[in-house]
Every structure is written in structure tokens, then in C-alpha cells.
C-alpha positions in Angstrom: -17.5 -24.1 -6.1 -17.3 -24.3 -9.9 -14.0 -22.2 -10.0 -11.7 -20.4 -7.6 -12.5 -16.8 -7.0 -9.0 -16.3 -5.7 -6.9 -17.9 -8.5 -3.9 -20.1 -7.8 -1.4 -17.6 -8.9 1.5 -16.2 -7.0 2.6 -12.7 -8.3 6.1 -11.5 -7.7 8.2 -8.7 -9.2 11.9 -7.8 -9.5 14.1 -5.8 -11.9 14.8 -8.8 -14.1 12.8 -12.0 -13.9 15.4 -13.9 -15.9 18.3 -12.9 -13.6 17.4 -13.2 -9.9 20.9 -12.7 -8.4 19.9 -12.1 -4.8 20.4 -15.6 -3.1 17.6 -14.9 -0.6 15.2 -14.0 -3.4 16.1 -17.1 -5.4 15.6 -19.4 -2.3 12.2 -17.8 -1.6 11.1 -18.3 -5.2 12.3 -22.0 -5.0 10.2 -22.5 -1.9 7.1 -21.0 -3.5 7.5 -23.4 -6.4 8.2 -26.4 -4.1 5.3 -25.9 -1.8 2.8 -24.8 -4.5 3.2 -27.3 -7.4 -0.3 -26.6 -8.7 0.1 -22.8 -8.6 1.4 -20.6 -11.3 4.4 -18.6 -10.0 4.1 -15.4 -12.1 7.3 -13.3 -11.8 7.3 -10.1 -13.9 10.5 -8.0 -14.3 10.4 -4.3 -15.0 9.8 -4.8 -18.7 6.9 -7.2 -18.1 5.4 -5.1 -15.4 5.6 -2.0 -17.6 3.8 -3.9 -20.4 1.2 -5.0 -17.9 0.6 -1.4 -16.7 0.5 -0.1 -20.3 -2.2 -2.6 -21.1 -4.4 -2.2 -18.0 -3.6 1.4 -16.7 -1.8 3.4 -19.4 -2.5 6.6 -17.5 -0.1 5.4 -14.8 2.8 4.3 -17.0 4.6 7.6 -17.3 4.9 8.2 -13.5 5.7 4.5 -12.9 8.5 4.5 -15.5 10.0 7.7 -14.1 10.2 6.2 -10.6 13.8 5.2 -9.7 12.8 3.4 -6.4 12.0 -0.3 -7.2 9.9 -0.8 -4.1 7.5 2.0 -5.2 7.2 0.5 -8.7 6.4 -2.8 -6.9 3.8 -1.1 -4.8 1.9 0.2 -7.8 2.3 -3.1 -9.6 1.1 -5.3 -6.8 -2.2 -3.6 -6.3 -2.9 -3.6 -10.0 -2.0 -7.2 -10.5 -4.3 -8.3 -7.7 -7.1 -6.0 -9.0 -6.8 -7.3 -12.6 -5.8 -10.9 -12.2 -6.2 -11.8 -8.5 -4.3 -14.4 -6.6 -1.4 -14.2 -4.1 1.1 -11.4 -4.1 4.5 -12.0 -2.3 7.6 -9.8 -2.1 10.7 -11.5 -3.4 12.1 -11.8 0.1 9.0 -13.6 1.5 9.8 -17.2 2.2 6.7 -19.5 2.5 6.8 -21.8 5.5 3.9 -23.9 4.3 1.4 -24.0 1.4 -0.9 -21.0 1.4 -3.6 -23.1 -0.1 -5.4 -23.8 3.2 -5.7 -20.0 3.8 -6.7 -19.3 0.2 -9.4 -22.0 0.2 -10.8 -20.9 3.6 -11.6 -17.4 2.3 -12.4 -18.4 -1.3 -16.1 -18.3 -0.6 -18.8 -18.0 -3.2 -21.1 -15.0 -3.4 -20.7 -11.5 -2.1 -17.9 -9.0 -2.9 -14.5 -10.3 -4.1 -12.7 -11.6 -1.1 -9.4 -9.9 0.0 -7.2 -11.4 2.7 -4.9 -9.1 4.5 -2.7 -9.6 7.5 -2.2 -7.1 10.3 1.3 -5.6 10.5 0.9 -3.2 13.4 -2.1 -3.3 15.7 -3.3 -3.9 19.3 -2.2 -7.4 19.8 1.6 -7.1 19.7 2.3 -3.4 19.3 0.3 -1.7 22.1 3.4 -0.6 23.9 5.7 -0.1 21.0 7.2 3.4 20.5 7.6 5.1 17.1 11.2 4.9 15.8 13.3 7.8 17.0 10.7 9.1 19.4 8.7 8.4 22.6 5.4 8.5 20.7 3.4 5.3 20.7 3.7 3.9 17.2 0.0 3.4 16.9 -0.5 7.1 17.3 2.1 8.1 14.7 0.6 8.7 11.2 4.0 8.0 9.6 3.5 4.3 10.5 -0.2 3.7 11.0 -3.7 4.8 9.9 -6.1 5.1 12.8 -3.7 3.1 14.9 -3.4 0.2 12.4 -1.2 -0.9 9.6 -1.9 -3.7 7.2 0.8 -5.9 5.7 1.3 -5.7 2.0 4.4 -7.9 1.4 2.1 -10.9 1.2 -1.7 -10.8 0.5 -4.5 -12.5 -1.3 -7.3 -11.2 -3.4 -9.9 -12.1 -6.0 -10.0 -9.9 -9.1 -11.9 -6.7 -9.2 -12.0 -5.9 -5.5 -12.7 -2.3 -4.5 -9.9 -2.5 -2.0 -7.2 -3.2 -4.5 -8.7 -0.8 -7.0 -8.5 2.1 -4.5 -5.1 1.0 -3.3 -3.8 1.2 -6.8 -5.2 4.7 -7.5 -3.8 6.0 -4.2 -0.4 4.6 -5.0 -0.4 6.2 -8.4 -1.1 9.5 -6.8 1.5 8.8 -4.1 4.1 8.2 -6.8 3.8 11.9 -7.8 4.4 12.9 -4.2 7.6 10.7 -4.0 8.9 12.0 -7.3 8.6 15.6 -6.0 10.3 14.7 -2.8 13.2 13.1 -4.7 13.7 16.3 -6.7 13.9 18.2 -3.4 16.2 15.6 -1.9 13.8 15.0 0.9 12.5 11.5 0.2 12.8 9.4 3.3 11.4 6.0 4.4 8.1 7.5 5.7 7.6 9.3 2.4 7.3 5.9 0.7 5.3 4.1 3.4 2.7 6.8 3.5 2.5 7.4 -0.3 2.5 4.0 -1.8 3.4 1.5 0.9 1.6 -0.2 3.7 0.2 3.0 5.4 -1.1 4.2 2.1 -2.7 0.8 1.4 -4.2 0.7 4.9 -5.8 4.1 4.4 -7.1 3.1 1.0 -8.6 -0.2 2.3 -10.0 0.9 5.6 -11.0 4.4 4.7 -14.5 3.6 3.3 -17.3 1.1 3.8 -17.1 0.4 0.0 -13.4 -0.5 0.0 -13.8 -2.6 3.2 -16.3 -4.9 1.4 -15.0 -8.4 1.1 -11.9 -7.7 3.2 -10.9 -10.2 5.8 -8.1 -9.3 8.2 -6.1 -12.0 9.8 -3.8 -11.5 12.8 -0.1 -10.5 12.4 1.2 -14.0 13.0 0.0 -15.2 9.6 2.3 -13.0 7.5 4.4 -11.0 10.0 5.9 -13.6 12.4 9.1 -12.2 13.9 8.5 -8.6 12.6 9.6 -5.7 14.7 10.8 -8.2 17.3 7.3 -8.2 18.6 5.3 -10.7 16.6 5.9 -14.4 17.6 6.6 -17.0 15.0 3.8 -19.5 15.7 2.0 -22.4 14.0 -0.2 -19.8 12.3 2.7 -18.4 10.2 2.5 -18.8 6.5 5.5 -16.7 5.5 8.8 -15.4 6.9 9.7 -12.0 5.6 13.5 -11.6 5.3 13.5 -7.8 5.0 16.3 -7.5 2.4 15.0 -3.9 1.7 17.5 -3.3 -1.1 15.6 -0.2 -2.1 16.6 1.7 1.0 20.2 1.8 0.0 19.6 3.4 -3.4 
């Protein structure tokens, strides 16, 4: 291959890239740097992310800037960063257990639509008997947590630039931001409002909802990015990241 279609960039975002005070986040960043010496670790704080959105999607900036929930801003940013620049996206609390290069190289194939590598978060393999939180409904039948019985992970993912999947995920998240802002005004914004508007359920719907957005998408099993999640997914030799679920946004 003359050049990488999925570039060696790790995208991360937080309120202030120059002051990462959360010790878990700082440790995770240090591990990304240690295990990926030939990658660019590109951390954008809110100011840098706003400038990025202003440059590449100015129509989305007003809603993005009005959003007080950091995780929602990160959702919008992650899809746009992968659509425009490509590479790896990782949440600040994702600790790499080994270099992601072997996975990136495996799917960085020439020809065809831009490759996108997404892990399963909720699916058949480990969640067939799991109940939806607070109910007796099977989680795979609950639209608050899945789309057509599936949910893709978006705390760590890989993509080449200009994929239809990330393009659609970005536009769905921008629209979802308006829904969340309205819910906040009514005092009725809950966890599921975020997951279904800009988070993993929204992304899953955007990616799997059309043959066009599915082009180039490769889905790996949940052990790759979700080892230990929900107390269901085993941490195996397939694992690339451990997600620490700091979830600071839920308390704000």
C-alpha cells in the first residue's frame, strides 16, 4: 500500500487538553503514547474542537456550543473527526491494553469504500439473556439501548476519512443535539435521551440503517473494545482496550 487509508492518529477530546486533571484520563493518555510511539495522539479541548467544527461544519457550531453536556459535545466531535481526518477515536477513559496497530493494519485494505472498524457493545453473543435496566424486558428488545437488537461501541473505533457511516452519524448527532437541548429545558433529559440522540444507539441506527452507510463497515465482536462491560463480556486475548467508565458527564 502506498499510504495508510486509516491514518495513524488517535483522536481524543476533553474540556482542556492542557489540563487533564482526572488521573484515570492521564494514565490512559500515557498508555496510548507508550504503546503507539509512531502515532500522533491528537487531543482537542473544547476550544480546539470548536475551531475544528467551525472550520468543517459551521452549521453545527451554534448547537454544539450551547450544549452543556460534555459527552454530547464529544459525540458530535468524534464522528466529525473520523469523517474529516480518519484514524482511531478513543474516549479519555479508554486504556489501551496493547497496540491497536495490528487491528488497524488488518482492515486498512486498498480499494473499495473507506474502511470503518466498529466493535459490538450489545448483541447476541454475550447479551442474549440480559434484561433492560429497571425492567424485565430483554435489553435487545428495548429501543432505549439497542437498534434492531444491536448496539455498536463508540468509545473506541477506527475509520478512514470520508466514510458514509461517520458522515451519517455526525448528521444524526447534530440533529440529536437539538432534541437533548429541548429535553434539558424541560428538565427531562435522562441517560437514554443521550444514548438515543447522539450516543451509541444513535450511531448504530445511523450506521446500520442503510446499505449506503454500511459500505466499508467491519464489525468485530465485543471482546475487542468492550471486555468486562456490563459484567457480561469476558476480558480475553482479543481485547484492545479497557473502558474505565468514569462517566463524569452523568453527574452534571
